[in-house]
GUGUTI-957370 format. One record per atom (N, C-alpha, C, O, CB): z, y, x; residue in one letter. Coordinates in pm, whole numbers, plus 32768, in hexadecimal, padded with zeros to 4 digits. Last residue first. Glycine has a CB too. Example, Ala and Ser with C-alpha at 12.3 -4.5 7.8 and 13.67 -1.06 7.14 Angstrom:
# GUGUTI-957370
82C47F1F8505S
82CA7F968557S
83138003850AS
83248072853DS
823C7FC48580S
830C7DC78527A
830C7E3E84CEA
830C7EB68528A
834E7EB48590A
83897E41846BA
//
This chain:
# GUGUTI-957370
80742D9278F6C
80BE2E1078FBC
81402E0A78B3C
81892E6D78AFC
806D2E7F78C3C
7FD72CB778D4D
803D2CAF793BD
80932D2B7941D
80F42D2E798DD
7FFD2C9879C1D
7F162CF0781EF
7F882CA377EBF
7FF62C977853F
80662C707831F
7F5B2C1977C0F
7E472D6978A1P
7E9B2DBC784BP
7F162D717819P
7F772DB177EEP
7E4B2DEF77D5P
7E062D3879F1D
7E152CEF7973D
7E732D3F7919D
7EE52D577940D
7E4B2C5E798BD
7D342E1A7A95E
7DBA2DE97A7DE
7DBD2DA379F6E
7D7D2DCF7996E
7E222E5A7A82E
7C0B2DBE7B38L
7C4E2E027AC9L
7CD82DC57AB4L
7CEC2D4C7AC0L
7BF92DF77A47L
7B752DF37C6DS
7BCB2D9E7C1CS
7C0C2DF17BAFS
7C3D2E5F7BC9S
7C362D577C72S
7A2C2E6A7C7AE
7AB92E817C93E
7B082E247C38E
7AE32E0C7BC6E
7AE02F177C7DE
78F82E207D13Y
79532E0F7CA3Y
79E22E2D7CD0Y
7A092E0C7D40Y
794A2D817C69Y
786A2E487DF9D
78302E767D7CD
78942E777D0AD
78862EC47CABD
77BA2E207D58D
787D2E557F1CD
78EE2E5C7EC1D
78BB2E957E3DD
78DE2F057E17D
79622EB27EFBD
77E32D87800DE
77D52DE57F9EE
78532DE27F4AE
788C2D777F33E
77582DC47F47E
785D2D6A815EP
783D2D3480D9P
78332DA38071P
78712E0D807DP
78A72CCF80AEP
77B62E1F826DP
782D2DF08224P
78062DBB819AP
779B2DDC8167P
78952E618215P
76B82DAB834EL
76DF2E0082DEL
775B2DC88298L
77672D4F8288L
766B2E0F827BL
769F2CD18405V
76CE2D548430V
77022DAA83BDV
776A2DEA83C8V
76602D9D8478V
763A2BEA838FY
76B42BE283DFY
76F02C6A8400Y
77692C758414Y
76962B98845FY
755C2C3E8304A
75BC2BE782C0A
76402BE1830BA
76AA2BD482CEA
75822B5B82B0A
74CA2CC683C3S
750A2D138358S
75722CBF830ES
75D62CF582DES
74A22D4882F6S
746E2BEC845CA
74C92C4E8497A
75112C9E842BA
75892CB68436A
747D2CAD84F4A
73C32B7183A3A
74372B2983D7A
749D2B8A8411A
75152B7C83FAA
740B2AC28442A
73062C3E8381L
73532C0F830EL
73D12BC5833CL
743D2BD88304L
72FD2BB382B5L
72A32C508488A
72E52CC4844BA
73392C9A83D3A
73A82CCD83C0A
727D2D2C8420A
722D2B5484ADA
729D2B7D8503A
72EA2BF284C4A
73642BF584CAA
72692BA4858FA
71642B6483EBA
71C92AFA83E2A
72442B1F8435A
72B52B0B8409A
718E2A738412A
70D32C3E8452L
71162C4A83D1L
71822BDF83C0L
71EE2BFB838CL
70B02C41835FL
706E2BCC8540L
70CA2C3F8546L
71162C5384C3L
718C2C7484C4L
707C2CBF8568L
6FC72B0684D5V
70382AE0852BV
709E2B528530V
71172B3A8525V
70072ABD85BAV
6F102BA9844ES
6F5E2B468404S
6FD92B1B8454S
70462B0C841CS
6F072ACB83E3S
6E9D2C37851FV
6EF22C8084C1V
6F462C1E846EV
6FB82C3D844BV
6E9C2CD88465V
6E092B658591S
6E752BA685DDS
6ED42BF18581S
6F4D2BEB8593S
6E3B2C058645S
6D4C2B2E84CBA
6DAD2AC784F2A
6E232B04853CA
6E952ADB8528A
6D6A2A5D8549A
6CC12C2784C5S
6CFF2BF0844DS
6D6B2B8A8472S
6DDA2B90843DS
6C962BAF83F4S
6C5D2C4085CAA
6CBA2CA48595A
6D062C6C851DA
6D7F2C808511A
6C6E2D23856CA
6BB32B6285D2I
6C232B6B8630I
6C8B2BCE85FBI
6D032BB285FEI
6BF22B9686BDI
6AFC2BB2850EC
6B4D2B3C84F7C
6BC62B398555C
6C332B12852DC
6AF82ABD850AC
6A872C8A858AL
6ACD2C9E850BL
6B2B2C2A84EFL
6B9B2C3C84BEL
6A682CAE8497L
6A0C2C06865FY
6A7E2C5E867AY
6ACB2C8285FBY
6B452C968601Y
6A4D2CDC86BEY
69412B7985DBF
69A22B32862EF
6A202B868642F
6A8F2B548637F
69632B0E86B7F
68B32C4B8571S
68F32BEC8516S
695F2B9C8560S
69CA2B818529S
688B2B8C84D9S
68422CD48651Y
68B62D0B860CY
68F92CAC85AAY
69712CBB8593Y
688E2D8585C4Y
67EA2BD5874BD
67D52C5086FED
684E2C7086A7D
68B62C2E86B3D
67582C4386A7D
67A52B63888FL
67F72B568818L
67F22BDC87CEL
67F52C46880CL
688B2B2D883BL
664F2B508900S
66D62B898905S
67212B6A8884S
66E42B59881BS
66CF2C23891DS
65312B1289C9W
658A2AE7895EW
66122B2C896EW
66412B3F89DEW
659A2A4C895EW
64B62B618AAFG
64972BAE8A37G
64EE2B8789C1G
64F52BD0895EG
64072B9D8A13G
64472A4B8B70P
64882ACE8B68P
645A2B198AEBP
63E62B128AC3P
64692B218BE6P
647428FD8B07V
641229698B1BV
645929EF8B10V
64A22A058AAFV
639D295F8AB3V
6540285D8AABV
653628758B3CV
64DA28EB8B59V
64F029348BB9V
650427F78B84V
6552280789AAF
6587288C89C6F
658328AF8A5BF
65BB29148A84F
661528968992F
64FA270489A3Q
64A427698964Q
64D527F8897DQ
648A28578968Q
649D275088CFQ
65C326668A1AS
654C26898A68S
64F726F68A26S
64B0273E8A6DS
64F7260D8A7FS
671926C389F6D
66A0268789C0D
662426BD8A07D
661E27328A2BD
669626A18929D
67F8274F8A63N
67D026CE8A9AN
674E26948A65N
6717263A8AA5N
6839266E8A80N
683A284489E9E
684B28358A7AE
680827B88AB2E
67E327B78B28E
68DD28338A9CE
6804281088DDY
67C42882891FY
67CB287489B7Y
676B289489FDY
6807290588F3Y
68B3273A88ADL
6822272588A7L
67D8279588EFL
6777277B8937L
67F3271C8814L
69A627C788C6W
698727588921W
68F1273B8922W
68B62727898CW
69D626D888F7W
6990287D87F3A
699928AF887DA
6978284188E1A
6935285A8945A
6A2628E68899A
698C27CA871AV
691928228732V
691B285587C2V
68B328588804V
6919289A86CEV
6A8C2758873BI
6A1327048740I
69992759875EI
6946273487B2I
6A0026B886BAI
6B2E28378719G
6B2E27F08799G
6AB4279787A8G
6A7B278D8815G
6BAC279C87A6G
6B0828748610M
6AD528D08676M
6ACD288C86FDM
6A7028A5874BM
6B2E294B867FM
6B8C2795859EG
6AFE27AE8582G
6ABF280A85EAG
6A4F27F28617G
6AEE27EA84F9G
6C9027BF8607A
6C4727438625A
6BB12757860FA
6B5F27308662A
6C7B26CE85CDA
6CD328B68598F
6CC628AB8629F
6C7B282C8652F
6C30282D86B3F
6D5028AD866CF
6CDC28668486E
6C7B28C984B6E
6C6628C0854DE
6BF528C3857DE
6CA729568490E
6DB127AE8489V
6D2B2784845CV
6CC127E5848FV
6C5727BA84BDV
6D26277A83C2V
6E82285484E4V
6E5C27DB8530V
6DCF27AF850BV
6D7F278E8563V
6EBF27698515V
6E8E29178418A
6E6B293D84A2A
6E3E28C484F4A
6DDD28CD853FA
6EE3298084E6A
6EDD2878833DD
6E5E28C2833AD
6E3228E483C8D
6DBE28D283EBD
6E6C294282E6D
6FD828298397A
6F7027C3837EA
6EE62805837DA
6E8627CF83B5A
6F8A277982F7A
70582921839CL
704228D9841AL
6FD8286C840AL
6F8828558465L
70C5289B844CL
7058295C8288L
701829B782E9L
6FFA2970836CL
6F8F298283A6L
70712A318302L
70ED2884821FF
7060289781FAF
701728F0825EF
6FA528D38284F
705728D3816DF
71E428BF829BG
719F284082B4G
710B28488292G
70B6281982DEG
71DF27D08265G
721B29B98229G
720829AD82BAG
71C1292C82DFG
716D292B8339G
728D29B48301G
723F296A811FI
71D129C28142I
71B329BB81D7I
713F29B881FFI
71EF2A518119I
732528C5813FL
72AA28918103L
723228E6812DL
71CC28B1815AL
72B5288E8069L
73DA297F81B1R
73BB28FF81F5R
733728C581C2R
72E3289A8212R
742E289981DER
73F02A4D80FCW
73AF2A6B817CW
738B29EA81C6W
732A29E88212W
740A2AC281D3W
748929F18027G
73F629F0801DG
73AE2A0A809FG
733B29E280AFG
73CB2A557FB9G
75982A0B8023G
75602999806BG
74C82995806EG
748D293F80B1G
7592291B802FG
75BA2B057FA3E
76132ADC8010E
75D82A6A8062E
75E42A6B80DDE
769A2AB17FD8E
75052B117ED3R
74EC2B647F49R
75422B387FC0R
75182B438033R
75062BF77F2AR
757B2A6C7E15K
74FC2A427E54K
74DF2A927ED2K
74A92A5C7F33K
74872A537DF2K
765F2B0A7DD9F
766C2A817E0BF
75ED2A527E52F
75F42A177EBEF
768E2A227D99F
75F52BFB7D72K
763F2BF97DF0K
76472B6D7E2CK
76372B5C7EA5K
76CC2C2E7DDAK
74AE2BB27CDBG
75342BEA7CE4G
75752BD57D6BG
75362BA57DCAG
758A2BAD7C7AG
73A52B5F7CC4G
74112B007CADG
749E2B357CB9G
74FE2AEB7CA3G
74042A937D0AG
72D92C027D0DA
72FC2C007C7EA
73782BAC7C63A
73B02BB27BF5A
72872BCB7C2CA
72C72BCA7E20L
72E62C537DF2L
73142C567D60L
736C2CA47D3CL
726B2CAD7E02L
72842ABA7E17V
73012AE57E56V
73272B727E27V
739C2B8C7E0AV
72F42AE27EF0V
718A2AC67D98V
71F72A787D5EV
727D2AA67D96V
72DE2AB67D4BV
71E229E27D78V
70F72B617E4EL
710D2B927DC6L
71812B497D82L
71D02B867D3BL
708F2B827D73L
70F92AB97F32F
71302B417F38F
71532B727EACF
71C12BA67E95F
70CA2BA17F7BF
706E29DE7EC9S
70FC29CE7EECS
71402A577EFCS
71B52A667ED8S
710B297C7F6ES
6F702A4E7EACV
6FB82A227E35V
704D2A157E54V
70A12A3C7E03V
6F80299C7E00V
6F332A757FBCL
6F392AE87F61L
6F872AC57EE2L
6FD72B167EB2L
6EAC2B177F3DL
6F312969800FT
6F9529C68046T
6FA32A407FEDT
70122A6F7FD4T
6F6E29F180D4T
6E53290B7F89A
6ED728D17F69A
6F47292C7F9CA
6FAF29387F5CA
6EE528447FA6A
6D9529A38011L
6DA829B87F81L
6E2E297F7F54L
6E7329BB7F02L
6D3529787F30L
6DB129328110E
6DD129BF80FAE
6DE529DE8067E
6E3E2A2C8043E
6D622A178133E
6D57283180E3V
6DE22844810CV
6E0C28D580F5V
6E7D28EF80CDV
6DF5281D81A2V
6C4D287680ADI
6C9D28368044I
6D3228458063I
6D822862800AI
6C7827A08036I
6C0128D981A3T
6C0129358131T
6C5028FA80BCT
6C8E29448070T
6B7029548105T
6C1227F1823CA
6C6F28608257A
6C7228C281E3A
6CDC28F981C3A
6C4928A982D9A
6B37276381E3F
6BBC273381C0F
6C2427A181D4F
6C8327AC8186F
6BDF26B78213F
6A7427F98263S
6A7427F381D0S
6AFD27C5819DS
6B3027F9813AS
6A042792819DS
6ABA27C28369L
6AC6284C8339L
6AC0285382A0L
6B0028A98264L
6A5728A48375L
6A8726AC836CL
6B0E26DF8387L
6B1F276E8354L
6B86278F831BL
6B2B26D9841DL
697126A38339F
69CF266882DBF
6A5B26A182EFF
6A9F26C3828DF
69D125CF82EAF
691227218421G
68F8275C839EG
695627278334G
6986277182DFG
686927438374G
6969266384DCS
699B26EB84E2S
69862732845CS
69E02777842CS
695627398553S
68CC258B848CT
695E25828485T
699D260C8488T
69FB2628843DT
6995252D84F9T
67D025EB84CCR
67F125D6843FR
688925C9842CR
68BE25F783C7R
67AA2558840AR
67EC25E985E3W
67D02668859DW
67F4265C8509W
682E26B784CFW
673C269085ADW
681424D78615L
687C25388636L
686825BC85ECL
68C825F785BBL
687F255286CCL
6720246C85BAS
67A0243D8582S
680F24A3859CS
685E24C38543S
67C723B585BFS
666824F4865CC
6665250485CBC
66E924DB858CC
671C251F8533C
65F424B2858FC
66B02497875DF
66B42525873DF
66BD253986A6F
671025868676F
6638256D8775F
667C2383873BT
670423B38759T
671124468735T
6774246D86F7T
6727239D87ECT
656C2367871DK
65C1235186A8K
6650238286BEK
669523A5865EK
65C122BD8684K
646223DB8794D
64EE23EF87B9D
654823E3873FD
656B24478700D
6502247887FCD
636523A8872ED
637E239287BCD
6412239587E0D
643B23568842D
633523FA880DD
638023D58616R
633A235F864AR
6360234086DBR
637722CC86FER
62A523728640R
63ED24BC85B0C
6448244F85D4C
640323D5860FC
644623758636C
64962427855BC
632C256C8562D
6387259785CDD
63DA25238602D
640925278674D
63E22606859BD
62C124DD848FD
627024F18507D
62C6251B857ED
62AD24F285EFD
6204255B84EED
638D24F583D2E
63722471840AE
631D247B8489E
632E242C84E6E
632A241983A2E
643C2627842BS
63E625D583D7S
63D1254D8419S
63FE25368489S
635D261B83BES
657C26C28437P
650D2680847BP
64BF2627841BP
64F925E483C6P
6541262D84F2P
64DC27A08356F
64F3277883E1F
6576272C83E9F
65D7275283A7F
64F427F4843FF
63D82814827CP
645627CC8291P
6462279E8323P
63FF277A8362P
646027538231P
6343295282DCR
633928C882ADR
63C0288582C2R
641328B5830FR
62C8287A82F8R
62982A8D82D3C
63122A3D82DDC
62FB29B382A2C
62AD29A18245C
63872A848296C
618D2AE682BDA
61E12B17832BA
625D2AC2833FA
62892AAF83B1A
62092BA78312A
609A29E38273P
60F42A4F8250P
61542A7182C3P
61682A20831EP
61442A2A81D2P
60382A4B83A1D
60172A658317D
603829E782C7D
5FF2298382D9D
5F812A8D8306D
60B72AE684CDA
60A12A738475A
607C2AA283E8A
609C2B1183BFA
611E2A1A846FA
60FC2BB8856FV
606F2B92856AV
60512B20850AV
5FDD2AFC84F7V
60402B6C85F3V
620C2BDE856DS
61B82C548552S
61242C318547S
60D52C838519S
61CC2CBB85BFS
62D12AF084BDS
627F2B14852FS
62262B8A850AS
61FA2B988498S
622A2A9B855ES
64022A4D8469C
639D2AB2844AC
63542AD984CAC
63902AE18535C
63DE2B2F8407C
64AA293A83D7S
647029768450S
640529D98426S
63B629BD83CBS
6436290884AFS
65DC28CB8341E
655629028338E
652C293D83BEE
657F296C840CE
654F296D82C9E
66E22883835AH
6692283782FBH
6600286382F5H
65B0282982ACH
66CF28428272H
674D2920841FL
678228998412L
672E284383B4L
673127C883BDL
6811289E83DFL
663429C184BCG
66AE29C2846EG
66DF29348461G
66A028D88494G
66982A0283E2G
657C2A5085BCL
65B029D48583L
663029F08537L
668D2A2E856BL
65C7296B85F2L
64582B0B85EAR
64E72B0C85CAR
650F2A88858AR
64CC2A57852FR
650A2B82856CR
63752B8C86C6K
63962B168678K
642D2B168667K
64782B2186C8K
63642A9186BDK
627B2C7E8711T
63072C5986FAT
630F2BD986A8T
62BC2BBE8652T
63522CCA86B3T
61AF2D3587E5F
61BB2CB8879AF
62502C9A878BF
629A2C9D87EEF
61702C4187E2F
61192E7187F2T
61922E228806T
61902DA987AAT
61742DB38733T
62102E7787EBT
60142F0E88AAS
60452ED1882FS
60BD2E77884FS
60C42E3A88B9S
5FD42E7F87E8S
5FB82F5E89A0G
601C2FB1895EG
60522F7788DDG
60B42FAA88A6G
5FE330368943G
5F1D2EBF8A37T
5ED72F1989DBT
5F362F778992T
5F0B2FD5894FT
5E882EC88976T
5FCB2E1A8AB5S
5F922E878B06S
5F452EEB8AAES
5F2F2F5D8AD6S
5F352E4D8B72S
60D52DDD89C2A
605C2DB98A0BA
60292E328A5AA
60562EA28A44A
5FEE2D8489AAA
622B2DA889B7T
61C12E0B89A5T
614B2DE589FFT
615B2DD08A77T
61F42E9B89C5T
62FD2CCF8903V
62B22CE9897EV
62432D4C895CV
62052D4488F2V
62782C6589BBV
64172C2F8885S
63C32CA6887FS
63812CBC8905S
63C32CBC896DS
64172D228855S
64D12B5D87BEY
64762B628831Y
641E2BDC8820Y
63E22BF087B6Y
641F2AE0883DY
661F2B268758T
65A12B71874CT
65542B6B87CDT
658C2B73883BT
65BC2C038725T
67072A86868DV
66C92A878711V
66402AC78700V
65F52AA286A6V
66BF29F68750V
67562AF78596W
67B62AB185EBW
67832AB1867BW
67CB2AD686D7W
67CD2A1F85BAW
66D72B7984BDH
66EF2BC0853BH
675A2B7D858EH
67B02BC085C8H
67152C50851FH
66932B5F83AAT
664E2B128413T
665D2B58849AT
65FA2B6F84E0T
65B82B0083F1T
67A72B4582C4T
67442B918310T
670A2B3C8380T
67492ADD83AFT
67832C128349T
686D2AAB824DF
67EC2AB78209F
67852B0E8252F
67152B1E8221F
68012AEF8182F
694C2AB182F6L
69162A3082C9L
68882A3E8294L
683429E782ABL
696F29F4825EL
69892BBC8314S
695D2B71838AS
691D2AEC8362S
68C12ABC83A5S
69D22B5783E9S
69D82BF5820CV
69632C388246V
69302BE982BEV
68B72BD582CBV
69872CCA8271V
6ABC2B5381FCV
6A4B2B3A81A2V
69CC2B7B81D8V
69612B3F81D4V
6A692B6F8114V
6B5F2BCC82C0T
6B372B3F82CCT
6ABD2B228276T
6A602ADF82A3T
6BAA2AE382A3T
6B7F2CCF8257L
6B412CBB82DAL
6B0F2C2B82EAL
6AA12C14831DL
6BA42CDD834BL
6C082C93816BV
6B822CCD8162V
6B392CBA81E8V
6AC22C9A81EAV
6B892D64813CV
6CF62C4281DET
6CA72BE08191T
6C182C128182T
6BBA2BC4818BT
6CE62BC88106T
6D522D2E8245T
6D282CC582A3T
6CD82C58825DT
6C802C1B8298T
6DA22C8682E9T
6D902DB48155C
6D262DE981AEC
6CF72D7E8210C
6C7F2D75822CC
6D5A2E6381FCC
6E602D1680FDA
6DE82D1E80ABA
6D732D5480FDA
6D012D2780EDA
6E002D788030A
6F1D2D4D81C4F
6EDE2CC981C0F
6E612CC88168F
6E022C808186F
6F412C61818EF
6F652E528182I
6F242E378204I
6EDC2DB281FFI
6E6B2DA68230I
6F8C2E388277I
6FD82E208085G
6F672E7C8095G
6F1B2E648116G
6EA02E628116G
6F982F0B8091G
70A82D6E80CDL
703E2D458070L
6FC42D9E807EL
6F532D6C8083L
70712D487FDFL
71462E13816DA
71062D9D81A8A
70942D6A8150A
702C2D418183A
716D2D2D81BEA
719B2EC980A9A
714B2EF8811BA
71012E84815CA
708C2E90817EA
71A42F3F8184A
72292E178004S
71B82E647FCFS
715D2E96803FS
70E32E8E8035S
71E92EDA7F7BS
72F32DB780AEY
72902D5A8074Y
72142DA58043Y
71A42D778057Y
72CF2D0A8001Y
73742EAC80D7V
733E2E62814AV
72D32E008119V
72672DF78153V
73AF2E168196V
73C62EEE7FD8I
73692F49801DI
73282F038095I
72B42F1B80B4I
73B22FC9804CI
747C2E217F9AP
73FB2E287F53P
73962E827F9BP
731F2E657F9BP
74102E5B7EC6P
75092D9E80D1R
75092DF7805CR
74802DF68017R
741C2DCF8054R
75302E878085R
75AC2C918161T
752D2CD68151T
75292D2080CBT
75442CE68062T
74B72C72815BT
76E62CB281FDM
76972C7E818FM
76192CD3817EM
761C2D4D818CM
76EA2C7C810CM
//
Protein backbone atom coordinates (compact mmCIF):
# COMPACT_ATOMS: atom_id res chain seq x y z
CA UNK A 1 0.00 0.00 0.00
CA UNK A 2 1.24 3.47 -0.85
CA UNK A 3 2.22 5.41 2.27
CA UNK A 4 1.79 9.15 2.92
CA UNK A 5 5.56 9.64 2.67
CA UNK A 6 5.53 8.13 -0.83
CA UNK A 7 2.68 10.40 -1.91
CA UNK A 8 4.38 13.42 -0.32
CA UNK A 9 7.69 12.73 -2.06
CA UNK A 10 5.90 12.15 -5.38
CA UNK A 11 3.94 15.38 -4.91
CA UNK A 12 7.14 17.35 -4.31
CA UNK A 13 8.82 15.88 -7.38
CA UNK A 14 5.72 16.40 -9.49
CA UNK A 15 5.44 20.04 -8.42
CA UNK A 16 8.97 20.52 -9.79
CA UNK A 17 8.04 18.85 -13.09
CA UNK A 18 5.01 21.12 -13.36
CA UNK A 19 7.33 24.11 -13.07
CA UNK A 20 9.47 22.64 -15.87
CA UNK A 21 6.41 22.35 -18.11
CA UNK A 22 5.27 25.90 -17.41
CA UNK A 23 8.78 27.27 -18.05
CA UNK A 24 9.03 25.37 -21.33
CA UNK A 25 5.60 26.60 -22.38
CA UNK A 26 6.32 30.29 -21.81
CA UNK A 27 9.92 30.55 -22.97
CA UNK A 28 10.98 31.08 -26.58
CA UNK A 29 13.62 28.37 -26.62
CA UNK A 30 11.98 25.44 -28.40
CA UNK A 31 13.89 25.81 -31.66
CA UNK A 32 16.79 28.25 -32.06
CA UNK A 33 18.70 29.53 -35.06
CA UNK A 34 22.13 30.99 -34.47
CA UNK A 35 24.77 32.00 -37.01
CA UNK A 36 27.87 34.16 -36.70
CA UNK A 37 28.67 36.51 -39.58
CA UNK A 38 32.20 37.11 -40.90
CA UNK A 39 32.14 40.44 -39.04
CA UNK A 40 31.83 38.56 -35.76
CA UNK A 41 28.26 39.57 -34.98
CA UNK A 42 25.83 36.79 -34.16
CA UNK A 43 22.26 36.59 -35.45
CA UNK A 44 19.80 34.55 -33.39
CA UNK A 45 16.16 33.65 -33.82
CA UNK A 46 14.28 31.75 -31.14
CA UNK A 47 10.93 30.07 -31.59
CA UNK A 48 8.60 29.40 -28.71
CA UNK A 49 5.21 27.76 -28.88
CA UNK A 50 3.46 31.14 -28.87
CA UNK A 51 6.19 33.70 -29.57
CA UNK A 52 9.24 34.27 -31.77
CA UNK A 53 12.22 36.45 -30.85
CA UNK A 54 14.99 37.74 -33.11
CA UNK A 55 18.20 39.61 -32.37
CA UNK A 56 17.61 42.01 -35.30
CA UNK A 57 13.84 42.56 -35.23
CA UNK A 58 12.10 45.56 -33.77
CA UNK A 59 10.27 44.74 -31.56
CA UNK A 60 12.50 41.82 -30.60
CA UNK A 61 9.59 39.42 -29.93
CA UNK A 62 6.28 38.91 -31.68
CA UNK A 63 3.43 36.37 -31.63
CA UNK A 64 4.27 33.17 -33.50
CA UNK A 65 3.12 31.83 -35.84
CA UNK A 66 1.56 34.98 -37.27
CA UNK A 67 -0.67 35.26 -40.30
CA UNK A 68 2.40 36.23 -42.39
CA UNK A 69 4.13 33.03 -41.28
CA UNK A 70 1.11 30.98 -42.35
CA UNK A 71 0.54 32.33 -45.87
CA UNK A 72 2.86 29.85 -47.57
CA UNK A 73 2.67 26.90 -45.20
CA UNK A 74 -0.64 26.40 -43.40
CA UNK A 75 0.34 22.87 -42.35
CA UNK A 76 3.30 24.12 -40.34
CA UNK A 77 1.15 26.71 -38.58
CA UNK A 78 -1.60 24.22 -37.78
CA UNK A 79 0.86 21.72 -36.34
CA UNK A 80 2.81 24.33 -34.38
CA UNK A 81 -0.38 25.75 -32.88
CA UNK A 82 -1.55 22.21 -32.05
CA UNK A 83 1.68 21.64 -30.17
CA UNK A 84 1.15 24.87 -28.23
CA UNK A 85 -2.41 23.81 -27.42
CA UNK A 86 -1.28 20.37 -26.24
CA UNK A 87 1.34 21.82 -23.90
CA UNK A 88 -1.20 24.32 -22.55
CA UNK A 89 -3.61 21.43 -22.01
CA UNK A 90 -0.82 19.47 -20.28
CA UNK A 91 -0.52 22.22 -17.67
CA UNK A 92 -4.25 21.87 -16.95
CA UNK A 93 -3.81 18.10 -16.55
CA UNK A 94 -0.87 18.79 -14.23
CA UNK A 95 -2.95 21.13 -12.08
CA UNK A 96 -5.65 18.44 -11.85
CA UNK A 97 -2.94 15.97 -10.85
CA UNK A 98 -1.72 18.29 -8.10
CA UNK A 99 -5.28 18.59 -6.77
CA UNK A 100 -5.71 14.81 -6.86
CA UNK A 101 -2.48 14.41 -4.86
CA UNK A 102 -3.83 16.76 -2.20
CA UNK A 103 -7.22 15.03 -2.10
CA UNK A 104 -5.61 11.60 -1.72
CA UNK A 105 -3.22 12.80 0.99
CA UNK A 106 -6.02 14.49 2.95
CA UNK A 107 -8.46 11.61 2.46
CA UNK A 108 -7.02 9.16 4.94
CA UNK A 109 -6.05 5.51 4.63
CA UNK A 110 -8.97 4.55 2.42
CA UNK A 111 -8.15 7.17 -0.22
CA UNK A 112 -4.45 6.34 -0.10
CA UNK A 113 -5.14 2.65 -0.74
CA UNK A 114 -6.73 3.28 -4.13
CA UNK A 115 -5.60 6.84 -4.88
CA UNK A 116 -2.48 5.71 -6.70
CA UNK A 117 -4.70 4.53 -9.60
CA UNK A 118 -6.25 7.98 -10.06
CA UNK A 119 -2.96 9.83 -9.69
CA UNK A 120 -1.15 7.34 -11.92
CA UNK A 121 -3.80 7.82 -14.59
CA UNK A 122 -3.38 11.58 -14.44
CA UNK A 123 0.41 11.26 -14.57
CA UNK A 124 0.27 9.02 -17.64
CA UNK A 125 -2.28 11.27 -19.34
CA UNK A 126 0.02 14.23 -18.72
CA UNK A 127 2.98 12.36 -20.18
CA UNK A 128 1.02 11.31 -23.29
CA UNK A 129 -0.11 14.88 -23.96
CA UNK A 130 3.40 16.27 -23.43
CA UNK A 131 5.06 13.63 -25.59
CA UNK A 132 2.51 14.29 -28.35
CA UNK A 133 3.25 18.04 -28.28
CA UNK A 134 7.00 17.43 -28.28
CA UNK A 135 6.65 14.87 -31.03
CA UNK A 136 4.98 17.43 -33.27
CA UNK A 137 7.78 19.95 -32.68
CA UNK A 138 10.44 17.28 -33.30
CA UNK A 139 8.69 16.15 -36.49
CA UNK A 140 8.48 19.73 -37.76
CA UNK A 141 12.14 20.29 -36.88
CA UNK A 142 13.16 17.23 -38.88
CA UNK A 143 10.80 17.66 -41.84
CA UNK A 144 9.76 21.29 -42.37
CA UNK A 145 11.56 23.24 -45.08
CA UNK A 146 12.28 26.29 -42.90
CA UNK A 147 14.57 24.22 -40.67
CA UNK A 148 16.69 22.88 -43.56
CA UNK A 149 19.15 25.79 -43.31
CA UNK A 150 22.11 24.82 -41.07
CA UNK A 151 22.12 26.58 -37.72
CA UNK A 152 18.74 25.46 -36.36
CA UNK A 153 18.71 23.34 -33.21
CA UNK A 154 16.26 22.12 -30.60
CA UNK A 155 16.73 24.21 -27.49
CA UNK A 156 16.30 23.83 -23.73
CA UNK A 157 12.49 24.28 -23.61
CA UNK A 158 12.17 21.11 -25.65
CA UNK A 159 14.43 19.22 -23.25
CA UNK A 160 12.67 20.59 -20.16
CA UNK A 161 9.45 19.20 -21.54
CA UNK A 162 11.06 15.79 -22.19
CA UNK A 163 12.28 15.73 -18.59
CA UNK A 164 8.85 16.67 -17.26
CA UNK A 165 7.01 14.00 -19.25
CA UNK A 166 9.60 11.33 -18.42
CA UNK A 167 9.41 12.05 -14.70
CA UNK A 168 5.61 11.78 -14.87
CA UNK A 169 5.93 8.26 -16.29
CA UNK A 170 8.50 7.31 -13.64
CA UNK A 171 6.30 8.67 -10.83
CA UNK A 172 3.30 6.68 -12.10
CA UNK A 173 5.44 3.52 -12.11
CA UNK A 174 6.81 4.29 -8.62
CA UNK A 175 3.33 4.83 -7.17
CA UNK A 176 2.08 1.58 -8.72
CA UNK A 177 5.12 -0.32 -7.45
CA UNK A 178 4.72 1.07 -3.94
CA UNK A 179 1.06 0.04 -3.91
CA UNK A 180 2.02 -3.58 -4.56
CA UNK A 181 5.34 -3.80 -2.71
CA UNK A 182 4.76 -1.94 0.55
CA UNK A 183 2.76 -3.76 3.26
CA UNK A 184 -0.62 -2.35 4.30
CA UNK A 185 -0.74 0.41 6.85
CA UNK A 186 -1.74 -0.63 10.33
CA UNK A 187 -2.89 2.72 11.62
CA UNK A 188 -5.64 1.31 13.79
CA UNK A 189 -5.70 -1.47 16.32
CA UNK A 190 -8.85 -3.39 17.04
CA UNK A 191 -10.28 -2.57 20.43
CA UNK A 192 -11.80 -5.25 22.53
CA UNK A 193 -15.48 -4.89 23.15
CA UNK A 194 -15.86 -4.20 26.91
CA UNK A 195 -19.20 -6.00 26.98
CA UNK A 196 -17.66 -9.29 25.81
CA UNK A 197 -15.55 -9.62 28.97
